[in-house]
C-alpha angles and dihedrals in degrees: 000000000000089000094055091047090051090050091049091048090049089052090051092050092046090049093050094047099044100030089239109152117237088230089064092048089051093050091050095048090100095043108121144148092287091054091050092049091051097051116115104229093212090059096060114109134174126201122199126195119188126185118228087041106250131157123244127228100259096217090055097060111104136163109219127200123192117192121197124209128196095231103033144040123276121292112221128202130178123198125198118238131204132194114282137194131211136076114339132190114316096245114123093184096065136058110227130192111212124219135184134186112280119228093271090047091052091051092045094051090047087053091051089050091052089052090050091051090050091050090049091050094049092039090205105108105037118189116230103189149359132211126193122200135170120222126194143150118228119227104225093171091225097309110087118185122232090253139006123217111214131195121178128188129186129204111200098166126007092228091058096052129217121327116213104224102169120021116200097318112183113226118189114225117223116212 
């Protein structure tokens, strides 16, 4: 019981520090290697909301995946994203830019999935965790604000809906 309370407290602290909603942590509790292998790369979407509303440099937007293994260091992958259309998060109070994996990103994620399947089949190098992150560079056009409020959502599978990864995190801007 102490162990589960410590885990719950760690989730609360993580949520407070990174602005990751507990609801998202709860939804991802069952996310594992099998889930990652079964994702359809063309379904992945990312939604960014920036306040004040600024554009991002399109070539800078990347979806990163870090895989952890029990017996080795982390394995990092970055996938290029391109602007997307379609339904975004159901949040009428925020302006979101939508992004999907570009062609090279789709091929790269499919390659990672093949490697995961091979590791599962050999059962020698088990993966113990996965972390998604979204990287981007805002285009302030020479007039950066004092701070930037960032919200990031991720769509892994359309049937699961959008996952709120970062909720209105305030990032100070250094000049």
